[in-house]
C-alpha positions in Angstrom: -12.2 4.5 0.2 -10.7 7.7 -0.2 -10.6 9.8 3.1 -10.6 13.5 3.1 -9.9 13.8 -0.8 -12.4 15.8 -2.6 -11.9 16.3 -6.8 -11.2 20.0 -7.7 -12.8 19.7 -11.0 -15.5 18.7 -12.9 -14.2 16.7 -15.5 -15.5 13.3 -14.1 -11.9 11.9 -14.9 -12.2 8.7 -12.0 -10.0 8.5 -9.2 -6.4 7.2 -9.2 -5.1 5.4 -6.0 -2.4 7.2 -4.3 0.8 5.2 -4.0 2.8 5.0 -0.6 6.6 4.8 -0.3 7.8 2.8 2.5 11.6 3.2 2.2 12.2 1.1 5.7 9.4 -1.2 5.3 10.8 -3.9 7.8 8.1 -6.5 7.9 5.4 -4.4 5.9 2.9 -3.2 8.4 2.6 0.4 6.0 2.0 -1.7 3.2 -0.4 -3.9 4.7 -2.4 -0.6 5.7 -2.0 0.7 2.1 -3.3 -2.4 0.8 -6.7 -1.8 3.0 -7.0 1.5 2.3 -6.9 0.3 -1.2 -3.7 2.6 -2.1 -1.1 1.3 -4.1 2.9 0.6 -2.2 6.1 0.0 -2.8 8.2 -1.3 0.1 11.9 -1.0 0.3 14.4 -2.4 3.0 17.9 -3.3 3.1 17.2 -6.6 5.0 16.6 -9.6 2.8 15.0 -11.5 5.9 12.8 -8.4 6.5 11.5 -8.2 2.6 10.9 -11.7 2.8 8.8 -11.5 5.7 6.9 -8.4 4.5 6.4 -10.6 1.2 5.2 -13.6 2.9 2.7 -11.0 5.1 1.0 -9.5 2.0 0.6 -12.7 0.1 -1.3 -14.0 3.3 -3.6 -11.2 3.4 -4.0 -11.6 -0.5 -5.3 -15.1 0.4 -7.4 -14.1 3.2 -9.3 -11.6 1.0 
C-alpha cells in the first residue's frame, strides 16, 4: 500500500518501500506502524529496556501475521 505517491516516470522499474527512521523508538509504536504500511524501519533507543520491549512487540506482530 502506498498512499499519496505516484511514479514520475514511465520506466516501470517497480516500487522500493520507503524506510522509516525513528531515532527515539521507545516501545516501537512507529516501527509497528511502518510494518503495517509495508515500510522498512530502523529504530534507535538509548535504553536497552525500551529496545527489548520494541523487539518483543515486533516479534509478536510477526507471529500474528
